[in-house]
C-alpha positions as CSV (number, residue, x, y, z in Angstrom):
1,M,0.0,0.0,0.0
2,E,1.3,3.4,-1.0
3,T,2.3,5.7,2.0
4,P,0.0,8.8,2.1
5,A,1.7,12.1,1.5
6,V,2.7,14.1,4.5
7,I,0.3,16.9,5.2
8,V,2.0,20.2,5.9
9,I,-0.2,22.9,7.4
10,G,1.2,26.4,6.7
11,A,3.1,27.7,3.7
12,G,5.5,29.9,5.6
13,L,9.2,29.3,5.5
14,A,9.2,26.3,7.9
15,G,6.4,24.5,6.1
16,L,7.9,25.1,2.6
17,V,11.4,24.1,3.7
18,A,10.0,20.9,5.3
19,A,8.0,20.0,2.2
20,N,11.1,20.5,0.0
21,A,13.2,18.4,2.4
22,L,10.7,15.6,2.4
23,A,10.7,15.6,-1.4
24,D,14.5,15.3,-1.4
25,Q,14.0,12.2,0.9
26,G,11.5,10.7,-1.6
27,R,8.4,11.4,0.5
28,A,5.6,13.3,-1.1
29,A,4.0,16.2,0.8
30,V,0.9,18.3,0.3
31,V,0.9,21.9,1.8
32,V,-2.2,23.8,2.7
33,D,-2.4,27.5,3.7
34,K,-5.3,29.8,4.5
35,A,-3.7,32.8,2.7
36,R,-4.1,33.6,-1.0
37,A,-0.3,33.1,-1.6
38,P,2.5,31.3,0.2
39,G,5.0,33.1,2.4
40,G,3.7,33.9,5.9
41,R,6.0,36.5,7.2
42,L,8.0,36.4,4.0
43,A,5.7,39.2,2.9
44,T,6.1,41.8,0.1
45,R,3.5,44.4,-0.6
46,R,3.0,46.6,-3.7
47,L,1.7,50.1,-3.2
48,V,1.1,53.1,-5.4
49,G,4.3,54.6,-6.6
50,L,5.2,57.4,-9.0
51,G,3.8,57.3,-12.5
52,E,4.1,53.8,-13.9
53,R,6.6,52.8,-11.3
54,T,5.3,50.6,-8.5
55,A,6.6,50.6,-4.9
56,R,7.6,47.3,-3.5
57,L,7.9,46.9,0.3
58,D,8.9,44.0,2.5
59,H,6.6,44.3,5.5
60,G,7.4,41.1,7.3
61,A,11.0,39.8,7.5
62,Q,13.3,42.6,6.4
63,F,16.6,40.7,6.1
64,F,18.2,37.5,7.4
65,T,21.6,36.3,8.7
66,V,23.3,33.0,8.4
67,R,24.9,31.4,11.5
68,S,24.7,27.6,11.0
69,P,26.1,25.3,8.3
70,D,22.7,23.8,7.6
71,F,21.1,27.1,6.9
72,A,24.2,28.2,4.9
73,E,23.6,25.3,2.6
74,V,20.0,26.3,2.1
75,V,20.9,29.9,1.4
76,H,23.6,28.7,-1.0
77,G,20.9,27.2,-3.1
78,W,18.9,30.5,-3.0
79,R,22.0,32.5,-4.1
80,R,22.7,30.0,-7.0
81,A,19.1,30.7,-8.1
82,G,19.7,34.4,-8.0
83,L,17.1,34.9,-5.3
84,V,19.1,36.6,-2.6
85,R,22.1,38.7,-2.1
86,E,24.1,40.4,0.6
87,W,22.5,43.8,1.5
88,C,25.0,45.1,4.1
89,L,27.3,44.2,7.0
90,G,25.1,45.7,9.7
91,F,23.4,48.9,10.5
92,G,24.9,52.0,12.0
93,A,28.4,53.3,11.7
94,G,30.7,50.7,10.4
95,G,28.2,47.9,10.9
96,D,29.4,44.7,12.7
97,G,30.9,42.9,9.8
98,H,28.3,40.1,9.7
99,P,26.3,39.9,6.4
100,R,22.6,40.7,6.2
101,Y,20.9,39.2,3.2
102,C,17.8,40.3,1.4
103,A,15.8,38.9,-1.6
104,E,16.5,40.6,-5.0
105,A,12.8,41.3,-5.6
106,G,11.3,41.1,-2.1
107,M,11.2,38.4,0.6
108,N,8.1,36.8,-0.8
109,T,10.1,35.6,-3.9
110,V,11.9,33.2,-1.6
111,A,8.5,31.6,-0.6
112,K,7.4,31.5,-4.3
113,F,10.6,29.8,-5.3
114,L,10.2,27.1,-2.6
115,A,6.5,26.7,-3.3
116,A,7.1,26.0,-7.0
117,S,8.5,22.6,-6.1
118,V,5.7,21.4,-3.8
119,D,2.0,20.4,-4.0
120,L,0.5,23.6,-2.6
121,T,-3.2,24.6,-2.1
122,C,-3.8,28.2,-0.9
123,D,-7.1,29.7,0.2
124,A,-7.6,26.5,2.2
125,T,-8.4,27.2,5.9
126,V,-8.0,24.2,8.1
127,H,-10.7,23.7,10.8
128,S,-9.4,20.6,12.6
129,V,-6.9,17.8,12.9
130,S,-8.4,14.5,14.2
131,R,-7.8,10.8,14.2
132,H,-9.8,8.7,11.7
133,N,-9.4,5.0,10.9
134,G,-5.8,4.8,12.0
135,L,-4.7,8.0,10.2
136,L,-4.7,11.7,10.8
137,R,-7.5,13.6,9.1
138,V,-7.2,17.3,8.2
139,T,-10.6,18.9,7.7
140,M,-11.0,22.3,5.9
141,T,-13.7,24.8,6.7
142,N,-15.3,24.0,3.4
143,G,-15.6,20.4,4.3
144,D,-12.8,19.0,2.2
145,T,-10.5,16.5,3.9
146,L,-7.0,15.1,3.6
147,V,-5.7,12.0,5.4
148,S,-2.1,10.9,6.1
149,D,-0.1,9.1,8.7
150,S,2.0,12.2,9.3
151,V,1.1,15.9,9.7
152,I,3.4,18.9,10.2
153,L,1.9,21.9,11.9
154,T,3.8,25.1,11.3
155,P,1.2,27.9,12.1
156,P,1.8,29.9,15.4
157,V,1.4,27.4,18.2
158,P,-1.9,28.7,19.6
159,Q,-3.5,28.3,16.2
160,S,-2.1,24.7,15.8
161,L,-3.4,23.7,19.3
162,A,-6.8,25.1,18.4
163,L,-6.9,22.8,15.3
164,L,-6.2,19.8,17.5
165,E,-8.9,20.9,20.0
166,N,-11.4,21.3,17.2
167,G,-10.6,17.7,16.2
168,E,-10.8,16.4,19.8
169,L,-7.2,15.2,19.4
170,V,-5.7,15.0,22.9
171,L,-2.0,15.5,23.5
172,P,0.0,14.3,26.5
173,A,-0.2,16.7,29.4
174,G,3.5,17.5,29.4
175,V,3.4,18.4,25.7
176,V,0.4,20.6,26.3
177,D,2.3,22.4,29.1
178,E,5.4,22.8,26.9
179,L,3.5,24.1,23.9
180,G,1.1,26.2,26.0
181,A,4.1,28.1,27.5
182,I,5.0,29.5,24.0
183,S,3.8,33.1,23.5
184,Y,4.1,35.7,20.8
185,A,4.6,39.4,20.4
186,R,2.4,41.5,18.0
187,C,3.9,43.9,15.5
188,L,2.5,46.8,13.6
189,A,4.1,47.6,10.3
190,L,3.6,51.0,8.6
191,L,4.3,51.1,4.9
192,V,4.9,54.5,3.2
193,T,5.7,55.5,-0.4
194,L,7.2,59.0,-1.1
195,D,7.6,61.4,-3.9
196,G,11.4,61.5,-3.4
197,P,14.3,59.9,-1.5
198,S,13.7,59.3,2.2
199,S,16.0,60.5,5.0
200,V,17.0,57.0,6.1
201,P,20.8,56.8,6.3
202,D,23.0,54.3,4.4
203,P,22.7,51.4,4.0
204,G,19.0,51.9,4.1
205,G,18.1,50.4,7.4
206,V,18.0,51.5,11.1
207,Q,17.7,49.2,14.0
208,L,16.3,50.8,17.2
209,G,16.1,49.7,20.8
210,V,13.3,50.9,23.1
211,D,15.8,53.4,24.5
212,D,16.5,54.7,21.0
213,H,12.9,55.3,19.9
214,P,9.6,54.8,21.8
215,L,7.8,53.4,18.8
216,F,10.0,52.1,16.0
217,S,12.2,49.0,16.2
218,F,13.3,49.0,12.5
219,V,13.1,51.5,9.7
220,G,13.9,50.1,6.2
221,D,14.1,52.0,2.9
222,N,13.1,49.5,0.3
223,E,14.5,51.6,-2.6
224,M,18.0,51.7,-0.9
225,K,17.8,48.0,-0.3
226,G,17.2,47.6,-4.0
227,I,13.8,46.0,-4.2
228,S,11.6,49.0,-5.0
229,D,11.7,51.3,-8.0
230,V,10.5,54.2,-6.0
231,P,11.2,55.5,-2.5
232,A,9.3,53.3,-0.1
233,V,9.9,52.9,3.6
234,T,8.8,50.1,6.1
235,F,8.5,50.9,9.8
236,H,8.2,48.1,12.4
237,V,6.8,49.0,15.8
238,H,8.1,47.7,19.2
239,D,6.2,45.0,21.1
240,E,4.5,47.2,23.8
241,P,3.3,50.0,21.5
242,S,2.1,47.4,19.0
243,Q,0.0,45.8,21.6
244,R,-1.3,49.1,23.0
245,M,-2.1,50.7,19.6
246,W,-3.4,47.5,17.9
247,D,-7.1,48.6,17.7
248,A,-6.7,52.3,18.2
249,P,-8.6,54.2,15.4
250,D,-5.8,56.8,14.9
251,T,-2.8,54.5,14.9
252,E,-1.8,55.0,11.3
253,A,-1.9,58.8,11.6
254,L,0.1,58.7,14.9
255,L,2.8,56.5,13.3
256,L,3.0,58.7,10.2
257,A,3.7,61.7,12.4
258,A,6.3,59.8,14.4
259,A,7.9,58.6,11.1
260,R,8.6,62.1,9.8
261,P,12.3,62.3,10.8
262,W,13.0,59.4,8.3
263,L,10.6,60.8,5.6
264,G,12.2,64.3,5.6
265,E,10.2,66.9,3.7
266,R,8.9,64.5,1.2
267,T,5.2,64.1,0.4
268,V,3.6,60.8,1.3
269,V,2.1,59.3,-1.8
270,A,0.5,56.3,-0.1
271,S,0.5,54.6,3.2
272,E,-0.9,51.4,4.7
273,L,-0.9,49.8,8.1
274,K,-0.3,46.0,8.4
275,K,-0.7,43.9,11.5
276,W,1.3,40.8,12.5
277,R,-0.6,39.1,15.4
278,Y,2.1,36.5,15.8
279,A,5.2,38.5,14.8
280,R,7.8,36.6,16.8
281,P,7.9,34.3,19.8
282,L,8.5,36.0,23.2
283,V,8.8,32.6,24.9
284,A,10.0,29.9,22.6
285,S,10.8,26.2,22.9
286,T,14.3,25.0,23.4
287,A,13.8,22.2,20.9
288,T,14.0,22.5,17.1
289,H,10.6,20.8,16.8
290,V,8.1,18.7,18.9
291,G,7.3,15.3,17.4
292,L,4.7,12.8,18.7
293,E,4.2,9.3,17.5
294,S,1.1,7.4,18.5
295,G,0.6,3.7,19.0
296,D,-1.2,3.5,15.6
297,G,2.0,4.8,13.9
298,T,0.7,8.2,13.1
299,R,3.1,11.1,13.7
300,L,2.4,14.7,14.5
301,V,5.1,17.4,14.4
302,F,5.1,21.0,15.6
303,A,7.6,23.2,13.8
304,G,8.2,26.9,13.1
305,D,10.1,29.9,14.4
306,A,8.9,29.2,17.9
307,F,11.2,26.2,18.1
308,A,14.6,26.8,16.5
309,G,14.8,30.6,16.8
310,A,12.7,33.7,16.1
311,K,14.3,34.5,12.8
312,M,14.2,33.2,9.2
313,E,17.1,30.8,10.1
314,G,15.2,29.3,13.0
315,A,12.1,28.7,10.9
316,A,14.2,27.0,8.2
317,L,16.1,24.9,10.6
318,S,12.9,23.8,12.3
319,G,11.4,22.8,9.0
320,L,14.5,20.7,8.2
321,A,14.3,19.1,11.7
322,A,10.6,18.2,11.2
323,A,11.3,16.5,7.9
324,E,14.3,14.7,9.4
325,Y,12.1,13.5,12.3
326,L,9.6,11.9,9.8
327,A,12.4,10.4,7.8
328,G,13.9,8.8,10.9
């Protein structure tokens, strides 16, 4: 009997890396995601620009670093494909000498590249994960179902746990405690296009601590980074003000006013406020993944940036670890 394809829930970096790694091992995978396109926080947005030129802004992950040999191998493939390049060696005077990488045409192109090699269905919202006839059954909100002996869950952990609860799938108490301890920070992202160059200093990015600025944690000029044809700036907001201002009716106006030092005297052509409810883990697992095997042989794996680190590298390494667990 043919082994059912692994079901991967979530087409962010962890899920897509896991699906590609499974394919390399000779195991088929199907990926489902509730969004209209893959990527998760590998998100690139187009806004009104100047004339026929369109602004392109990364509004999730702004850049990434490489610290481990396994991720270096992954990134080497991206560089061979012409997807990513070195942006700078750090922000501020002199930098720190450690490369920061960005995608040539926006971070979402990395997700699209990875998605091209997998069986992906978008606009597919999962309602539950349950047990059925010795297999795991994934049920969509539209009633469609998928079954497999193995499921990888890569959404934010609270969302993954809700899917199991909907399917009345009970985890061991210790695992519930471990996963329930994971928490996330929210992040507001302000996107702005201008009628001329911004006042963001070279190399086009500014990292700010809470003592440096009460609102903004990162300011990135997408034109200076090389992904936008027109001046376009992304502002990320610190954890506490993101939480406090999340539902405030005047948030965008307040952030635009606070952004003025980096906009200079330029006129704002367009602006947009994006919200990341699960922007990064505040409390993460110390493991690269959490894998569970039941007596019937079914296997459930939790993966994502809450396990191997809050950055792109952590998400990728967690996806690799999830695939390796199933291969083992």
